[in-house]
C-alpha positions as a Python dict, from the first residue, in 0.01 Angstrom:
ca = {
    (1, 'M'): (0, 0, 0),
    (2, 'S'): (188, 381, -141),
    (3, 'R'): (198, 658, 106),
    (4, 'Q'): (-59, 864, -126),
    (5, 'W'): (-337, 583, -118),
    (6, 'M'): (-233, 549, 281),
    (7, 'R'): (-305, 931, 321),
    (8, 'R'): (-601, 919, 69),
    (9, 'A'): (-762, 626, 326),
    (10, 'L'): (-639, 856, 602),
    (11, 'L'): (-825, 1196, 507),
    (12, 'A'): (-1140, 961, 451),
    (13, 'L'): (-1171, 861, 804),
    (14, 'A'): (-1030, 1186, 951),
    (15, 'P'): (-1420, 1361, 953),
    (16, 'A'): (-1493, 1058, 1227),
    (17, 'A'): (-1189, 1072, 1422),
    (18, 'A'): (-1244, 1456, 1464),
    (19, 'L'): (-1605, 1364, 1577),
    (20, 'F'): (-1477, 1131, 1831),
    (21, 'L'): (-1201, 1330, 1939),
    (22, 'A'): (-1318, 1685, 1922),
    (23, 'G'): (-1295, 1729, 2300),
    (24, 'C'): (-948, 1721, 2309),
    (25, 'G'): (-703, 1903, 2068),
    (26, 'S'): (-858, 1929, 1736),
    (27, 'G'): (-966, 2227, 1615),
    (28, 'T'): (-887, 2459, 1313),
    (29, 'I'): (-565, 2483, 1165),
    (30, 'E'): (-350, 2762, 1398),
    (31, 'S'): (-18, 2723, 1238),
    (32, 'Q'): (193, 2530, 983),
    (33, 'L'): (435, 2353, 1214),
    (34, 'E'): (801, 2260, 1087),
    (35, 'P'): (939, 2133, 1373),
    (36, 'T'): (1284, 2216, 1428),
    (37, 'R'): (1335, 1920, 1695),
    (38, 'V'): (1115, 1575, 1729),
    (39, 'F'): (1165, 1415, 2089),
    (40, 'A'): (948, 1085, 2186),
    (41, 'F'): (938, 913, 2535),
    (42, 'G'): (756, 576, 2582),
    (43, 'T'): (749, 240, 2569),
    (44, 'G'): (819, -38, 2316),
    (45, 'F'): (589, 114, 2074),
    (46, 'S'): (784, 389, 2044),
    (47, 'D'): (1151, 235, 2105),
    (48, 'L'): (1398, 317, 1821),
    (49, 'G'): (1619, 59, 1978),
    (50, 'Q'): (1748, 219, 2306),
    (51, 'V'): (1902, -94, 2440),
    (52, 'G'): (1893, -333, 2061),
    (53, 'N'): (1626, -413, 1858),
    (54, 'R'): (1325, -269, 1770),
    (55, 'Q'): (986, -416, 1928),
    (56, 'T'): (877, -502, 1565),
    (57, 'V'): (1036, -703, 1301),
    (58, 'N'): (1385, -527, 1235),
    (59, 'D'): (1456, -493, 874),
    (60, 'N'): (1608, -204, 889),
    (61, 'T'): (1357, 10, 722),
    (62, 'I'): (1131, 343, 878),
    (63, 'N'): (937, 80, 1133),
    (64, 'I'): (826, 253, 1454),
    (65, 'W'): (559, 510, 1410),
    (66, 'T'): (738, 794, 1572),
    (67, 'Q'): (988, 789, 1303),
    (68, 'E'): (770, 769, 1024),
    (69, 'A'): (567, 1071, 1183),
    (70, 'A'): (885, 1279, 1243),
    (71, 'A'): (1019, 1173, 901),
    (72, 'S'): (670, 1350, 682),
    (73, 'F'): (868, 1656, 865),
    (74, 'T'): (1186, 1554, 726),
    (75, 'Y'): (1337, 1470, 1054),
    (76, 'L'): (1551, 1156, 1102),
    (77, 'M'): (1490, 1082, 1442),
    (78, 'G'): (1738, 818, 1617),
    (79, 'P'): (1781, 650, 2027),
    (80, 'V'): (1905, 890, 2306),
    (81, 'V'): (2154, 607, 2420),
    (82, 'T'): (2306, 401, 2105),
    (83, 'A'): (2306, 670, 1826),
    (84, 'G'): (2270, 1025, 2032),
    (85, 'G'): (1941, 1082, 1894),
    (86, 'T'): (1606, 1241, 2029),
    (87, 'D'): (1410, 953, 2160),
    (88, 'Y'): (1413, 837, 2488),
    (89, 'A'): (1159, 579, 2425),
    (90, 'T'): (1275, 234, 2618),
    (91, 'R'): (1117, -119, 2575),
    (92, 'N'): (886, -249, 2858),
    (93, 'A'): (933, 68, 3018),
    (94, 'R'): (637, 219, 3272),
    (95, 'I'): (510, 526, 3306),
    (96, 'V'): (628, 587, 3704),
    (97, 'A'): (616, 226, 3846),
    (98, 'T'): (917, -13, 3883),
    (99, 'P'): (1000, -296, 3787),
    (100, 'D'): (902, -269, 3417),
    (101, 'A'): (634, -495, 3283),
    (102, 'A'): (900, -785, 3210),
    (103, 'G'): (1084, -745, 3571),
    (104, 'N'): (1365, -518, 3508),
    (105, 'A'): (1432, -250, 3776),
    (106, 'A'): (1672, -58, 3549),
    (107, 'T'): (1461, 51, 3294),
    (108, 'P'): (1361, 431, 3302),
    (109, 'T'): (1031, 521, 3327),
    (110, 'V'): (864, 749, 3079),
    (111, 'A'): (892, 989, 3404),
    (112, 'K'): (1253, 889, 3445),
    (113, 'Q'): (1315, 944, 3087),
    (114, 'I'): (1156, 1299, 3102),
    (115, 'D'): (1388, 1353, 3412),
    (116, 'T'): (1686, 1316, 3173),
    (117, 'F'): (1560, 1508, 2904),
    (118, 'L'): (1469, 1804, 3113),
    (119, 'A'): (1828, 1828, 3280),
    (120, 'G'): (1979, 1901, 2958),
    (121, 'T'): (1720, 2041, 2733),
    (122, 'T'): (1448, 2301, 2722),
    (123, 'P'): (1179, 2246, 2479),
    (124, 'T'): (1064, 2558, 2262),
    (125, 'A'): (803, 2633, 2054),
    (126, 'T'): (921, 2465, 1756),
    (127, 'D'): (998, 2124, 1895),
    (128, 'L'): (743, 1849, 1853),
    (129, 'V'): (691, 1607, 2109),
    (130, 'F'): (523, 1234, 2113),
    (131, 'I'): (462, 1105, 2470),
    (132, 'E'): (306, 760, 2475),
    (133, 'G'): (227, 462, 2764),
    (134, 'G'): (-62, 269, 2910),
    (135, 'I'): (81, -68, 2700),
    (136, 'T'): (322, -203, 2925),
    (137, 'D'): (157, -66, 3254),
    (138, 'I'): (-172, -296, 3187),
    (139, 'I'): (10, -599, 3125),
    (140, 'A'): (271, -525, 3422),
    (141, 'E'): (-95, -509, 3629),
    (142, 'V'): (-269, -778, 3485),
    (143, 'G'): (36, -985, 3555),
    (144, 'K'): (8, -906, 3911),
    (145, 'L'): (-379, -984, 3899),
    (146, 'N'): (-325, -1347, 3734),
    (147, 'A'): (-69, -1471, 4011),
    (148, 'G'): (-279, -1357, 4273),
    (149, 'T'): (-79, -1065, 4397),
    (150, 'Q'): (-371, -807, 4372),
    (151, 'T'): (-765, -789, 4344),
    (152, 'S'): (-958, -697, 4027),
    (153, 'A'): (-980, -397, 4230),
    (154, 'Q'): (-643, -279, 4264),
    (155, 'T'): (-595, -357, 3924),
    (156, 'L'): (-841, -97, 3782),
    (157, 'A'): (-717, 129, 4021),
    (158, 'N'): (-352, 86, 3964),
    (159, 'V'): (-446, 174, 3585),
    (160, 'Q'): (-651, 445, 3618),
    (161, 'Q'): (-380, 600, 3849),
    (162, 'A'): (-117, 516, 3519),
    (163, 'G'): (-334, 693, 3302),
    (164, 'R'): (-326, 1032, 3547),
    (165, 'D'): (27, 963, 3549),
    (166, 'L'): (66, 1016, 3192),
    (167, 'A'): (-97, 1349, 3207),
    (168, 'A'): (84, 1427, 3462),
    (169, 'Q'): (366, 1358, 3281),
    (170, 'T'): (221, 1591, 2971),
    (171, 'R'): (112, 1847, 3189),
    (172, 'R'): (533, 1899, 3283),
    (173, 'L'): (627, 1890, 2928),
    (174, 'V'): (382, 2162, 2880),
    (175, 'Q'): (494, 2372, 3195),
    (176, 'A'): (859, 2329, 3086),
    (177, 'G'): (804, 2480, 2771),
    (178, 'A'): (675, 2212, 2519),
    (179, 'S'): (354, 2360, 2292),
    (180, 'H'): (335, 2110, 2015),
    (181, 'V'): (265, 1743, 2271),
    (182, 'V'): (97, 1443, 2095),
    (183, 'V'): (-48, 1258, 2343),
    (184, 'V'): (-75, 849, 2265),
    (185, 'G'): (-222, 657, 2515),
    (186, 'T'): (-281, 249, 2508),
    (187, 'I'): (-440, 7, 2222),
    (188, 'D'): (-722, -175, 2314),
    (189, 'L'): (-528, -468, 2439),
    (190, 'S'): (-802, -727, 2383),
    (191, 'R'): (-776, -680, 2007),
    (192, 'T'): (-405, -777, 2042),
    (193, 'P'): (-291, -1184, 1978),
    (194, 'W'): (-220, -1211, 2327),
    (195, 'G'): (-544, -1016, 2460),
    (196, 'I'): (-708, -1301, 2232),
    (197, 'T'): (-546, -1629, 2376),
    (198, 'T'): (-571, -1480, 2728),
    (199, 'G'): (-963, -1567, 2784),
    (200, 'Q'): (-974, -1186, 2961),
    (201, 'G'): (-1075, -1002, 2681),
    (202, 'A'): (-1367, -801, 2881),
    (203, 'L'): (-1118, -718, 3127),
    (204, 'L'): (-878, -592, 2889),
    (205, 'T'): (-1132, -366, 2724),
    (206, 'D'): (-1207, -213, 3035),
    (207, 'L'): (-860, -151, 3143),
    (208, 'S'): (-805, -6, 2809),
    (209, 'T'): (-1082, 189, 2800),
    (210, 'K'): (-1067, 313, 3168),
    (211, 'F'): (-652, 411, 3146),
    (212, 'N'): (-725, 628, 2813),
    (213, 'T'): (-1023, 753, 2995),
    (214, 'E'): (-852, 902, 3310),
    (215, 'L'): (-564, 1048, 3102),
    (216, 'L'): (-832, 1244, 2882),
    (217, 'T'): (-990, 1340, 3167),
    (218, 'S'): (-683, 1511, 3274),
    (219, 'I'): (-492, 1653, 2979),
    (220, 'V'): (-847, 1846, 2887),
    (221, 'D'): (-731, 2190, 2993),
    (222, 'L'): (-413, 2184, 2791),
    (223, 'G'): (-608, 2177, 2417),
    (224, 'A'): (-381, 2475, 2323),
    (225, 'S'): (-61, 2277, 2351),
    (226, 'V'): (-157, 1881, 2316),
    (227, 'L'): (-309, 1677, 2108),
    (228, 'Y'): (-424, 1364, 2154),
    (229, 'V'): (-411, 1100, 1884),
    (230, 'D'): (-646, 774, 1935),
    (231, 'A'): (-442, 455, 1851),
    (232, 'A'): (-713, 219, 2062),
    (233, 'F'): (-969, 420, 1785),
    (234, 'Q'): (-739, 343, 1474),
    (235, 'F'): (-637, -17, 1566),
    (236, 'N'): (-935, -126, 1615),
    (237, 'L'): (-1035, -21, 1263),
    (238, 'M'): (-751, -192, 1172),
    (239, 'S'): (-822, -496, 1325),
    (240, 'S'): (-1191, -500, 1229),
    (241, 'N'): (-1136, -414, 883),
    (242, 'P'): (-795, -578, 792),
    (243, 'G'): (-864, -617, 424),
    (244, 'I'): (-920, -222, 399),
    (245, 'F'): (-617, -139, 519),
    (246, 'G'): (-413, -384, 264),
    (247, 'L'): (-365, -666, 542),
    (248, 'N'): (-487, -1021, 562),
    (249, 'N'): (-430, -1117, 904),
    (250, 'S'): (-506, -961, 1227),
    (251, 'T'): (-514, -1200, 1450),
    (252, 'D'): (-200, -1406, 1431),
    (253, 'V'): (176, -1318, 1489),
    (254, 'A'): (421, -1305, 1196),
    (255, 'C'): (738, -1344, 1405),
    (256, 'T'): (879, -1720, 1550),
    (257, 'S'): (1140, -1574, 1751),
    (258, 'V'): (1053, -1712, 2058),
    (259, 'D'): (1175, -1549, 2391),
    (260, 'P'): (1295, -1808, 2674),
    (261, 'G'): (1344, -1530, 2907),
    (262, 'P'): (1042, -1267, 3067),
    (263, 'G'): (1040, -1118, 2700),
    (264, 'I'): (771, -863, 2660),
    (265, 'G'): (624, -928, 3010),
    (266, 'I'): (335, -1173, 2888),
    (267, 'G'): (506, -1447, 3037),
    (268, 'A'): (854, -1696, 2939),
    (269, 'G'): (899, -1835, 2648),
    (270, 'K'): (655, -1629, 2409),
    (271, 'V'): (693, -1460, 2066),
    (272, 'N'): (946, -1168, 2128),
    (273, 'A'): (967, -878, 1830),
    (274, 'A'): (1277, -751, 1971),
    (275, 'L'): (1422, -1079, 1840),
    (276, 'C'): (1279, -1078, 1547),
    (277, 'T'): (1415, -1014, 1193),
    (278, 'P'): (1335, -1127, 827),
    (279, 'A'): (1474, -1438, 907),
    (280, 'T'): (1241, -1535, 1174),
    (281, 'I'): (921, -1502, 1042),
    (282, 'V'): (642, -1767, 990),
    (283, 'A'): (719, -1990, 676),
    (284, 'G'): (527, -1858, 397),
    (285, 'I'): (386, -1549, 497),
    (286, 'N'): (466, -1179, 401),
    (287, 'Y'): (497, -965, 730),
    (288, 'N'): (402, -676, 550),
    (289, 'L'): (27, -808, 519),
    (290, 'Y'): (10, -906, 924),
    (291, 'M'): (-77, -657, 1143),
    (292, 'W'): (86, -784, 1457),
    (293, 'A'): (474, -890, 1477),
    (294, 'D'): (426, -1076, 1849),
    (295, 'P'): (139, -1104, 2087),
    (296, 'V'): (159, -695, 2167),
    (297, 'Y'): (303, -482, 1929),
    (298, 'P'): (258, -462, 1550),
    (299, 'T'): (456, -498, 1240),
    (300, 'P'): (647, -232, 1041),
    (301, 'F'): (343, -167, 802),
    (302, 'V'): (117, -104, 1112),
    (303, 'Q'): (364, 102, 1279),
    (304, 'R'): (438, 334, 946),
    (305, 'Y'): (47, 359, 856),
    (306, 'F'): (-2, 433, 1247),
    (307, 'G'): (287, 712, 1202),
    (308, 'D'): (120, 826, 903),
    (309, 'Y'): (-240, 883, 1038),
    (310, 'A'): (-20, 1073, 1314),
    (311, 'Y'): (135, 1311, 1097),
    (312, 'Q'): (-235, 1388, 915),
    (313, 'R'): (-381, 1473, 1312),
    (314, 'I'): (-39, 1687, 1381),
    (315, 'R'): (-70, 1885, 1030),
    (316, 'S'): (-454, 1899, 1050),
    (317, 'R'): (-463, 2078, 1437),
    (318, 'W'): (-130, 2274, 1367),
}
């Protein structure tokens, strides 16, 4: 699918999305933003390889949504740690809680990522900032629920708090001077291969929805500086109607790269896209026609599609 076709499809979907998001940052064009710098904070969904490979099929393409959106502004993003770039997102990171989704206490949370950023950088009006979270917090909280170490009520309360925490980190960026902040919450994890196999679909939908609701409610007053880009809305469209988006599979994983360790936090011995390359793909398939690289994270094609959608939303807003 060409970028031109994708953009036509995105523009066709834009009216419905605009109605859905009218209360959170959508509106008339105020200027034509041409960012001089693009920064990103978040989880494996946004990680450009902070500690190695990316959480997708590692095929040396533009294969993470933040990188795609930045490239549309002709800005080349790279990870802070391994390339001295402007992407701070780190796989398995939670928003403020530790350890991470896979049990590693050393992984910098989204809050710590922003601490590091603000310690050496002052945001300006020409910066574009992405902040994303929720997937890993829900994975970690459901893990504790399934292990019997907390109740359903505690799980819900912790996930709702995580939504408010992401809002608080967004507010920190705005208060530090960022005036073009793009916020992305969680996808509906019940629609992922992991969610499908857990038998906890209703729970995962509820947690995903409650996280995003708390996030949106807590940033409603930041509309002048913040744009919410709805990942759950777009991913639900794609999983429900894969053929419209040029996909032929929205339920299975494309990778065969089993991680014997904790991997992405859903248990040992599961497929982990951070170990996936074009050499570790299910025999006979085209991974560009699959929605999911591993049980939670999308393929490069879907990442690019969402990045292009985010770019269009930014362009229509700023």
